[in-house]
N, C-alpha and C positions, 0 to 999 in steps of 0.2 A: 504494500500500500504506500502511495507516494507521501501522504501526509503523516501517517502514524509510524511508518517504517516497519510495520509488522510484515512478516514474510513466512512462507512455507516452502520447503523443498518439495520436489516431486515425491520423494519417499514419504514425507510427512502428509502430503495431500492424499497419497494412496492409503495410508493408515487411517486418516480421518474419514475418508469416503467409505472405507470398509466398516469402520465403527458406526458411522451414520446409517449405513444400510442395515446393519444389525439392529440399531435403535429403532428404525422404522418398522422392521419386522416385529420387534417386541411390542410395538403399539398396535399391531394387527394390520399394518399397511402391506398389502400384497401387490404383485404385479398387476398393473391396470388400475390401481387405486390412485386417488388424487391427494396431493398436499398443497397448501398455499403458504406463502411467506411474504412478510412486509418488513423491510429494513433498508437502511442506508447502504452505500457501497462499503463492504468490509469483508474480511477473509471468510467469515462464517457463511456469508451469502453463497460463495462458490463451493464451500465444503458441503452445504446442504444440497445444492444442485447436483454435485457429483455423487453424493450418497443416493439421491433419487435416480440418477442415471445408472448407477450400479445395481439397482434393485427393481428395475422395470416399472418405476413409479412415474406418474404423470405430475409434473410440478408446475404450479402457477405462481409466478412472481407478480406481486401487486404494486402498482405505483404508490409510493408514499405521499404523493401530492394529491391523491384523491380524497374526497370527503369520506367520513366514516360510513355514511350510507352507501356510497359508491363502492368502497372497498368491501363492505359487508355483502353487498350484492354479488360481487365477483367470487368471494370466498364461499358463499352459499351456492351460487350458480354452478361452480366447477365441482361441487360435491366433495370438498376437502374433508378427509378423515383426520388430518392433522393441520393445525394452524400455528405458525411460528412467527413471533414478532421480536424485534430487537429491543433492548432496554431504552433506546432513544425514543421509541414509539410506544412506550408502556401504556399511556392513557388510550391512545388510538387502538392498540392491540387488544386491550381489555374490553373496550366498547365493541369492537368487531366480534370478538369471541362471544360476548353476551348476546349477540344477534344471531348466532349459529345454533345448530342443534346441540343438545346437551351431551351427545356422544362424541363430539369433536374434541380431540386432545389439544390442549393449548400449551405451548412451550415458549420460553423466553431465551433469547441469546444475550449474553453479557451479564450485567449485574442481576441479582435475584429480583424477581417481580412477584409480588404477593398474588397468590391464586394461580400462578403459572409454573409448570414444572421447568426445571433448568435443563436446557438442551445440553450444556456443557457437562453437567453431572451425569446425565443419561448416556451420552456418547462415550465418556471416558470409562464408564463401567462395562463397555462392550469390547469384545475381541477385535483385533485389527486384521484378522484374516478374512478372506472373501466369504460372503454368504454362499450357501450351497446352490441356490437357484438364481444365480446372476443372470440378468438380461438387461438390455438397454432401456432406460427410461427416456422420456421425451418431455419437452416443455409444451404446455398448453397455455399460451399467453393470450391476453385479451387485446383487441384493437384499441388504439389510443383514444377513441371516442371523440375525434376532432369533428366528425360529421354526425354523430348520434351516440346512443348508449353503447358502451363497449360490449363486444361479443367475443366469446371464447373461440379460438381458432384451432380446429382439430385437423392435424395432418395425418397422412398415412402412418399407421402404427401397428406393427405385428410382433411385438416383443423380439426385436432384432438382436443380432449378436452384439456383444458388449462393445466392440470397437466400431460399430456402425455409426455413421455421421450423416448429417443432412447433405444431400447432393448439391443443394443450392450453396450452402456455406463452404463445402469442399471446393466447388468451382470458384467461389470468390477468393478463398485463401490460396487457391492454386495459381491465381493470376496476380496475387499481391506480392510479386517479386519472389515467388516460391518460398513461402514461410517455412522455416525449418528450425532445428535445435539451436542454431547460432543466432536466430532472430530475437529481438527484444521488442515486444509489442506493448504499446501504451493505450489504455482505454480510458478516456476522460468523461464518458457519459454514464448515466445511471444504468445499472445492470438489470433492472427490472424490464428494460426494453429488449425486444427480440434481437436486434442487430448487435448491440454491445455484449449481451449475454452469450449469444450464439458464437460470435467470433472469438470472444475470450475463451470459451470452452474448447473450440476447435484449435485455437492457437496453442493452448496447453496440451491438447491431445497430440499435436504435431511436434511437441517438445520445446516450443518457444518459451522464453522467459516472459511472463505476463505481468504487467504492472498496471495497477488500478488507481485512478485519482478518486478521492472521496467525493469531490465535486469539481466542476469545471471552473477554471479561472484562466483568462487569456494569458496573462503574464506567467502564471505558474505552469501552464502548458508548455510555453516556449522554454522556460527554465528546465523543466523535466526532460525535454528532448535533448538538450545539451548535457545535463548532468548525468543522465543514465544511458547516453549514446543510443537513443531509441532508433530502431530501424524501421518499424512499422507502427502506424497508428490509424485509428478510425474515428472520424469526426463527422459533424453535420454542418451544412452551409452556414448556419448562424454563428458557429464558432469561427469560421473563416472571416465573417463580417467583424466579429469582435476583435480578432487579432489585427485585422487591417485597420481598424479604427484606433488602435493604440498609437501613442506618440511615436515618432520616428526613432527616438532614442531607445524606447522600450523594445521596439521591434528589432533593432540592431544589436541589442545587448547579448543575445545568445546565438550560438552556432548551430545551424540546422543541417549541417553536412552529413550527419550520420543517417539521416532518413533515406530509406530505399523506396518506401511506398507510403503515401498518405491517402487512405481511402475515404471517400465521403458518401453518405447515404441519407435517407429519411425524407429529403425534399430536393427538388431541382435547385441547382446552384445558379444564381444570376451570372450571366455570361461575363460581364466586366469584372465581377468579384473573382471568378475562376481565372481569368486572364492574369489578374494581379497576383494571385497565389502561385500560379505556374512561373511567372516572372521572378517571384521571390524565392520559392522553394525548389524551383526547377521542374522538369517534366516528369515528376514522380507521382502526380495525382492520378488516382484511379477512381472512377465513379461507377457505382452500380445501382440498378433499380430492381427492387424486389419488395416483397411484403412479408409480414409474419406468416401469411398463408403458405409460403414456400411453394408456390405454384409455378415459379419460373424466375429467371434472372437475366438481366442484360448488363453489359459492362463496356466501358470505354477507357482506354489509357489516355495519357496526355497527348500523345501524337495523334491518335484517332480523333480526340476531341478538338484539337486545334485545326484539324482538317474538316471537322464537322461541328462548328461551335454550337453549343446548346444541346447537343445530343446527350442521351443517357446510355447510349451504347447499342451494341448488337446483342441478339439473344445468345446466351451461352448454352442453353438447353432448349431444344425444340424450336418453335417459330413464334413470331408475333403476328397477330391478326388485328387489323383495324376494321371495325364494323360500324355500319350506320344504325339508325334507330330500329330498323327492321331486321337486324342481324345479317345484312348483306355485307360481303367483304368489299372494302373500298380500295381504289387504286392508289398507287404511290402519290404522296403529296397531299392527299385529302385527309381532313381531320375527322376522327370518330372515336369510338370507345376502344380502348386498348385491351386485347385479350391475349393470354398466354396459351399456346398450344404445345405443352411440354409433357403431357401425360402424368403430371403430378397432382394428386387429388387432395382436397381439403374440404372441410365443412365448417359451418358456424354452429357452435354448441347450442342445442335447443332451439334453433331457428331454421327450420326446413325451408321456409319461404325465402329468407335472405340467401340461403345456400343455392336454391334453385335459380334465383334471380341473378346470381353471380356466374352462372354457367349456361352455355349454349347446349343445344341437343347433341352437338358433336363432342361435348366434353371440354371445350375451351372455357377458360375462366378469367375473370377480371377483378382488379383491385378497385375499380371505380374511377380510373383515370382516363383522361382524354388526350389524344396525341395523334401523330402521323409518322409515316416512314419516308425516308428519302430513297433515292434510286440505288444507293449503296447498301441499303438494308439497316440503316441506323434509325433508332427511334428517338422522337422528340415529344416531350410532354408539354401540353398547353395548360392544363389545370385539372382539378377534380371536377367530375360531372356535377356534384352537388353545389359547386360555386360558380357555375356558368351563369353569366348575367344575360338576360334576354331583354334588350331595350329596343322598342319599336320593331320587334320581330327579328332583330339581328343578334346573333350569339356573340358575346364578348367574353374572352377568357382573361380573367384579371391577373394571372401570374405574370404576364409581361409587364404590366404597370407596376406591380410590386417589385419585380426585379430591377426595374429602372429607378424607382424611388430610393431603394436601398443604396444605390451608387452615389446619391447626392451627398456631398460632404456635410450637410447639416442634418442628415437623417441616419438613425441607427437601426430603425425597424419600421416596417410598413405592412398594412393589410388593405386589400382592395376587394370590394364586394358590392352587390347590388342592394339598393334601398328603394322603397316604394316611390313611384312617380305617377302622378295622375294621368299624364299624357302618354308616356312611353312604357308604362308598366314598371320598369326599373331604371334607376339612374346609377351611374358609377360613383361610388363613394370611396374615399381613402381615409384611413385612420393611421396617423404617423406618430412614432416616438422620436422626437428630435434629439440630437446630440446634447443640446442645452435647452432645457424646457423653458428657460427665460425667453427664448426666441419664438416660442409658440404664439401665434396670433395671425392677424389678417395679412401682414406683409409676407410672412413665411408661406402662408397658404397660397397667395398669389404667385410667389416665386416658384413654388413646387408645381403648381398647375401649369404655369408657363413652361417650366422645364419638361414636363410630360408632353405638352403639345408640340414642343420643338423636336421631340424625338419619337413620338408615336402618332398614329392616326388620332384625330380629334375625338372620335367616338370611343377610343380606348382610354383616353385621359380622364382622370377624375374630375367631376364637376364641382365637387366641394371636398374639403379636407378638415377633419377634426384632429385634435392632438391629445395624446395620452402620455403619462409618464412611463408606462410599460404596457406592452401588448401581451395578451394571453397566449403563451407558448408552453408546450410541454417541455420538461427538462431535456428531452431528446431533440428539441428544435422545431417540432411541428407546431404550426400556427393553428390555434383553435378559433377559426373565424366564426364558427356558429355562435359563440358567445357574443361576439361583437355584432354580428348580423341580427341576432335575435332582438337586441336592444332597440334597433331602429324599426324593425317590423312590429314589435310589440306596441310601440308608440302609436302605430296606425291601426292596431287591433287586428292585424292580419295573421298573427300566430297565437 
């Protein structure tokens, strides 16, 4: 761990995972059963996940930023037989446990918590040899809830061999400069999210030294890369924005030359932001597009991206299909719904309707994104279908306006979405987090609108801009626009 300095050797992790597997069996958790956990980034987080992976258990990591009701819903919905909380979230954990069935075992990590059994005491009382019925467990994580209530994502699972790994993550790690035992991997994002957790576990499985930041800080990220000679890291585009907005002196303070690959995920990266990062760190950026659903993946290295600016890459598994509203396949260059045709199955836990709506009769599946393919087979995302603005019968994809606004030197974050309009149905609205909130006001609004109109079609530019001290993003960088959008629609009584 970067902050605390706590560490485990591979031999110690092996022992702890075996002890954890025995502990889960002692609580009646069998292959195919579920457990849930909520905690900050810490060593025990990964120990518990590896224990579940060693015992055929389905594990659900819950975002610590959810409300008690939201977290309780997830722990209940996944059918957890064991719920584990860290001492940092004692009150939250106790409230969640009180909302679950009486037969759910509650455990605490860290200091003793009244009413909860100590995970540490239970684990250390167990043997460190493998359990007799070892088989691979799997994560069942929930969608981030950026467009609605979180749903559990169930991937193909057949109690695989212990060393089996996600084909999507293996493909990603395989193109990350061939991660191997000599690699030093840095994870700055919350582990409850699928990409940070999945790649951290695969990196360890491949023998790489895996370092975890307790929380992201732009200057600390740069310092850690130099101090620990990091070779690989995985970030989200908002982290790029934060490091680029640092003063020149802070950016130049640390040596980035150890980096072999910096992978970025979770959201499309604004073109100008990525150009600046490649200029600074070199052509070591690797972008991939995939979802927790694990139904497919695309990737583009820096050379490919520079030749196709804005792309999220080519399919690494199967094919990409672009479909219209009637599920007809669209030709190159036309925008439609993005579907993976990779033969990888998933479903949404307890929601047959959403599962069906995410698949075609051919078995192709979508994450709900809109985009197009170029003639070289590279995919470009324009936005989420849920955020398409329809103004005067014209479809407007706000991602382009957001990406432009973020490049303005007076802006650190931006959201663009549709608001009610009596004449056109919807109007383009922007909500901006300025670098200095003291600048928020009519003059900055006019400046930013003019900036957008100079660089975009007038219909894509925001017609008005509001200012906030902070925008609602998940800690993994995903913008929760539904919270902002709802405010404006609720005022009109439309929601």
